[in-house]
N, C-alpha and C positions, 0 to 999 in steps of 0.2 A: 146794435144799431137797427133801427126800424126802416125798412125799405121795401120797394115793390119790384125793382128791376131784377134783383137776385133773390131767389127763394131757395136757400140751401137745404131746408128741410124737405122740400119737394124733390130736389135733386138726389138727396140721400135715399129717400123712399123709392124713387124711380130706379136708381142703380141697384138697390137691394132686390127690387122686383125683377129686374133683368137677369141678375145672377140666379135668382130662384127659378125663373122660367127656364134657364139653361139646364139647371140640375133636374127640374121636373121633366124636361124633354128627354134627357138622357135616361132617366128612370123609366119613362113610358116606352122608350125604344127598347130597352132591355126586357121589359115585361112583354112587349109585343113580339120580340124575336126569340126570347128565351136564352139569349146569349149575353154574356157580360162584355165580350169584345165584339163590337160590330164594325169598328174601323181601327186603323192604326193609332189614332189619337187616344183611344180608350186605354190601350196598353201595348206600346210598341214591342217591347221584349216578349210579352205574353203572346202577341200575335205570331211572332216568329216561332216560338216554342209550339204553339197550337198547330201551326201549319205543318211542322215536322212530325208532330205526333199524329196528325190526321193522315199524313202520308204513310206512316208506319201502320196505323190501324187498318186503313183500306188495303194496304199491301198484305198484311197478315190475314185479313178476311178472305182476300182472293187466294192466298196460299192455302187456306183451309179448303176452299172450293177445289183448288188444283189437286190437293191430296185426296179428297173424296172422289174426284174424277179418276185419279190414278187407281184408287182402290176398285172403282167400278170397272176400269179397263182390265185390271189384273183378274178380277172376278170373272169377267167375260171370257178371257183367255183360259182361265182355270176350268170354267164350266165346259168349254169346248174340249179341253184336254181330257176331262172325265169321259166324254163321249168317245173320243179317240181311243182311250184306254179300254173302254168296254168293247169297242169293235175289235181291237187287237186281241183281247182276251177271247172273244168269240172265234176269231180267225185261228187262234192257237188251239182252241177246243176242236175246231173242224179239222185242223191238221192232225191232231191226235186221233180223231175218229177215222180219218182217211188212211192212217198208217196201219190199221189192223186188217188182217186178212178175212175178218168176218163180214166185211162189206165187199160188194162186187165192184167191178170196174165201172158199171153203170152208176152205182151208188157214188163212187168217187167223182164221176162227172157231175152229178147233181150237187154234191157237196161243193165242188169247185165253183159252181154258179154263184152260190152265196158268198164263197170266199172272195171272188172277184168283186162282187157288189160291195162288200165291206171295205175292200181296198179303195174302190172308187169313192165310197162315202168318206173315208179318211182324207183323201185328196181334196174333196169338195169342202170339207170343214176347214182344212188348212188354207185353202185358197180363198174362201168366202167369209170367214169369220172377221167381222169388222167392228170397230168402235169409232163413232163419229166420222164414218166414211173412210177410215184407215184400216188396212188389213193388219191384223196383229199376230198371225201365226205363219205367215209366209216368209219370215226372215228378212223382210225388206225394211222394216222399221218405218219411222215417220218420213224419212227422206225418200223412201221408195227405191233406194239403191244400196241399202245397208247390207251387211253380210251376217249379222247376228240379231237382227230385229230389235235394235235399241230404241227405247223411248225414254226421254228425260223429263222429269217432273220438277217444276220450280216450287220449292217448299219453304220459301221465305219471302220477306218483304223486299229483298234486294236482289241484285244480280248475282249469279254464281252460287246461289244457295239452292243447289240442285242435287237430285239423285237420279241415277240412270239404272234401268233394268233391261236385261237382254231377254226378249221374249222368245228368241231362237226360231228355228225353222222346223215346222211340223210336217212339211211336205214329204211324200214318199221318197223322192230323190234328194231330199235335203241333207241326207247323211253321207253324201259323196265326199271323198277325201279332199282336203284342201292342200294345195301345193305350198311349199315353203316359199316365202318372199323375203329377200334380203333387204335389210334396212340401209338407207343411204343418208349420210350427213355431209354437209358442206361447211368447211371452215372458211367463212367468207372473209375473215380477217387475215388469213394466211394466204397472201397473194405474192406474186413475184416482186411487186413494188415494196410491200411491207418487209419482205425477207431481205431485199437489197439494203434497205435502211438499217435493219438489224445487223447486217453484215458490215456495213460501213461504221456502225457504232460499236461493233464487236459485242453485241448483246445476245447471249444465248436465249433460245426459245424453249419453253417447257410445254409439253403436250401431254394431256391427261385423257385417257380413254377408259372409262369405266373403272377408275381406280388405278390403272396402270400408268405410271408416269415415265416419260421419256424426255431427255434433255438433248436439244439439238446444239452441237458445238459449231457455231457459224464459222469459226476460224478454219475449220477443216473442209468446208464445202464451198462451192461456187468459185468465182474468180476473184483474185486479189486486186487491190488498187495499185495503180502505177503513179508514182510521185514524179511530178514534172520539174524540169529545169529550164530556165530561160536566161539569156545572156544579153547584155547591152555593152556596146563599145564604150570604154570609159578609161581615161588615163589620169595620171597625177596632175597633168597640166590643166585638165578640166576642173580639178578641185581648187587649184590656186586662183581660179577666176572668181571665187567667192570672196568678196571684199567687205560686204556689210552683213550685219546680223539678220537682216530680213531677206538676204539672198538664201535660196534653199533649193534642195532637190526634192521632187515629189514622185511618189509611186502610186499609180491609180489603176484600177481594173474596170472591166465592163460592168460590174455590179455596183459601181460608185463607191467602192471601198477605197479610201485614200489615206496615205500616210505622208507626212511632211517632215524632212530633216532640216532644221534651221540652226542658227547660232554656230555655224561652222566656218566663220570668216577667217579663223586662224588655222584651219586644216590645210595640210599640204599634200596629202596622199590619199589614194583610194583605200588603203588599209585603214585609215582613220574613219572613213565613211562606212566601211564594212562593220567596224567595231560599233559605231554608233547605231547602225541599223539593228544589229543583233542584240544590243542592249535594250533598245527602246521598243522594237516592233516584231522581233522574231517569234515571240510567244503568241502575240495576239493575231498576227497575220498568217501564221503557219508556214512562213518562208524564212529560210536562213540564208544570209548573204555570205558571199566569198568573192575572191578576185582571181582572175585568170592571168597568168604571166606568159610572156613570150620566151624565146630561147635565151635572151639576154637578161631575163629576170625582171623586165619592166612590165608593169600592169597594163593589160590591154582591154580587159572586160570586167564589168560589175555583174556578178552571177547571183541569181535567186533560185534556191532549191526548195521544193516543197517538202516539209517535214511531217505535216499532218496528212492523213489519208483524205483524198477528195471525197466530197459528200454531195448527195443530190441537192441539198439545200446549202448554198454557199456559206451563208452565215458570216463568220469572221474570217473564213479561209478564202483567200483571194482567188479569183479566176485567173489562173496563170496564163492561159492562152490569150487573154485580153489586156495584159499589163502594159502600161505606158510609163516610161521612166524619163523625166525631163527636168530641166533647170527652170527655176522661177526667179526672175530678176526683181529685186526689191525696189521700192519707190524712192525717189529723191537721189539716185546715184548720179555723180557728175561725169562718170566715164562714158565712153561711146557704147551705149547699150546695144544698139543694133549689131555692132561688130562682135561684141562678146557673145550675144545670143547666137549669132551665126557660127561662131567657133564652137561654143558649147553644144548647140543643137546637132551639128555635124558629128560631134564626138559621142553623144550619149543617146540619141534617139534612134539609133540603128538597132532595131530589135532583131537579134540573130534568130535563126531557126530554133524553135523551142520544142522540146518533147512534151506535148500536151498531156495533161493528167487523164487517167482512165479511172472511172468510178468503179469501185468494187460492186460485184453483182452476185445475187443468190436467187436462183429460180426455184419454183416449186418442183420442177423436174429434177434439179440437183438434190433437193431434199429427199424425195421419195426413192431415189436411186441409190441412196447411201444408208449405211447402218445408223440408227437401229431400225430404219424404215424400209429395208429391202424385203421384209416379210411382214406378215400380219401383226398388228398390235392389238392384243386383247380381243381377238376374233374379228378385227376389221382390217381390210387391205386398203392401203393409202395409195392414191393415184393423183396424177395431175389432170385437172379438168379445166382447160383454157386458162391456165394461170392461177387456179384456185385449188387448194387442197381438198380432195374428196375422200371420205372414208366409207368404204362399202363393206357390209357385213359378209363374212365368209359363208355363213349359213343363216337361213331364216329363223328368227326368234324375236321375242319381245326384248327390247333393250331399255333398261330403266336407269342405267348409270349416267353419271355426268360426262360430258365430252367437252373439254375446255382447253384453252391454250393461253399463253401470255399475250397473244394477239387477238383474243376474243374467243367466244364460244362457238360451237357448231350448231347449224340449223338443220333439223330433220327435213329431208326432201322426199323421203319415202319410208313409211313405217314397215318394220319387219313383221312377218307373220309366220308362226311355227307351223310346220306341216302337221296335219291331224284331221279329225273327222268333224264335219260341220253338222248342224242340226241336232235333233234329239233321237233320230232313229238308229244312229250308230253305223249305218251303211245305206247304200242306195238300194231301196227295196221297191222301186217303182215297177219292176218286172212283175210284181204280184198282181198288178192291174190287168195284165194281158196274159200272164203265164198260167200254169197249173200248179196245184199243190205239190205235185211230185217233181215238176221240172223247174220250178222257180228257184229253188236252192236245195243243195244236198243236205243242209242242216237247217231246215226251215224253223224248227222249234227253237234252236239257239238264236236264230235271227230275230224271231218274234220276241223272245225273252230279252234280247238286247234292246229292242225298240221299246218294250214296256218299261224296262229299267230306266232308259233315257227319259221317258215321259215322267216317270216318278221323280227323277232328279230335278227336272224342270218345274214340276208342280211344287216341289219343296222350295224352290226359289220364289215361286209365286206366293206361296203361303208366308214365307219369311218376310217378303216385301210388304204384303198386306198387313201383317202384324206391325211392322215398322211404321208404315204409313198411318195406321190407326193411332199409334203413340204420338206420331208427329202432329196429327190433327188435334189430339188432346193438348199437347204442348202449345201449339199455335193458338188454340182457343183460349188457353189460360193467359198467354202473353197479350193477346188482343184484348181480353177482358180487363186486365190490369192497366194496359195502355189507355183503354177507353175511359177507365175511372180517372186516371191522371188527367186526360184531356178534358173531361167534364169539370174537374176542379179548376182548370185554367180558364176555360172559355164559357162555361154555362153560367147563367144568371142565378143568383140565390134569391128565390121568390120571396122568402120571408123578409130578407133584408131590403129588397127592392120595394115591396108593398109598404113597408114601414117608411122608407124614404119618400114614397109617393104621398103618403098621408101627411108627412112633415112638410113637404114642399107645397102641397095644396093649402094647408093651414097658413103657412107663411105667405102664400100668394094672396089669400083673402085679407090677412092682416096688413100686408104691404099696400094693397089697394086702398084699404080704409085709411091708412096713414097718409098716403099720397093725396087722398081727397081732403083730409084735415089740413094738410100743409098748404094746399091750394086755397083753402078758405081763410088762412091767416092774413092774407093781404087785405081782406075786407076790413080789418080793424083799423087800417090806415085812414079810411074814410071818416072815421070818428074824429080825427084830428082836423079835418077840413070843414066840419060843420060849425 
């Protein structure tokens, strides 16, 4: 059909030109930024992967810098240790020189001047050697309050990928003896309340301290439960008052636990009511029914006796002290309800004095005062700390074993420390700063040898950690390199492909523009029909 209102050829050319312009815009954006993914619409899944990969790469690169900084810090400490060793060697040389009788007393005095200055120099190096403003040889560590000079290096892209090295204490007094500190653990789950519940449920408790297992027999500890009995005045005459199937007796307690005995319209004795209760409700209520007789053998009371031990959580066990026993008149009875209710009520709602139930209890004090916890368990003494079981180590030492129970694990509240010597000097030799070669110590050469040996051992740790960190740097660099290559394949633009796409879209743009122009000219042919 020939028309001028609708030009389908022009619309087709315009739509093709629009799509091509969109493709050309995306290609030019990629060529301008160098990235294949510039927004989520370019590749939603790829954007998420690239983001995670970027996080890993930047984290790894920072970890490499961390490791190199760690190497520099260790090298700083090791360099200072070299100078301290040289000064100790000189002090030892002076001590050997002063020990010979070929030098006079005046010579010894002169020797001692240098000896003291060397000791002062060691102290200054230990006090003042810093890296990034932090002292590295005074045993305080990064926190400034440490005891072994610990510094931790993050050597990965994520948290907890760390290594810790103890720089130790190089001060002259740093070799003083460390007193033993006992470790303390709290079993926060073993409380008086938790033990009482275990006692009521007769559940033994297993305690494990560093591989030593002990079982607590709850039946032999604490106080036992007292089962209650409650009685209601009730006679056979009360039973014969039940005339209809919907007349019933109900037993209800303060916890809203309720039981109803119905369909007893043909019952004539309390004995029958007792039997019905025991058949239907004794097991679920924890109460067994019986009857009390007078001297003539007539029933005078309906008695409920607790058979299950009382519990902290009542559950299905009735609260005996709050039980109400009453008659419920059915609907539609033709007899004198008020009169019967008065008779029945006076007979059965008299709650006689009951022996209320006593809940079984087991305290932490009961536990630690009995075997097997009357003495230490695997090196720990057990005590009651405000209703919580506390385990205190008999002697100070590191404890690495598990400490658990069926009521939960223990939490360390104080770490144990074994008695020993701190620092690298092996002894407190701060007296060398103010003393003399002869009076500082009776075995000065042995003391200096110990100090030199201690520094050698610490330098060995420095060297080992430096080598380890260098390997870590190589590994981190390798991982970062490969992760970067993978990231590049995901998010970087392929310039060869994109320039080809640009040329294609430019040619199509020119062709589509020409076709749109031709399509717009087609309407002119309609004028020929009007001439």
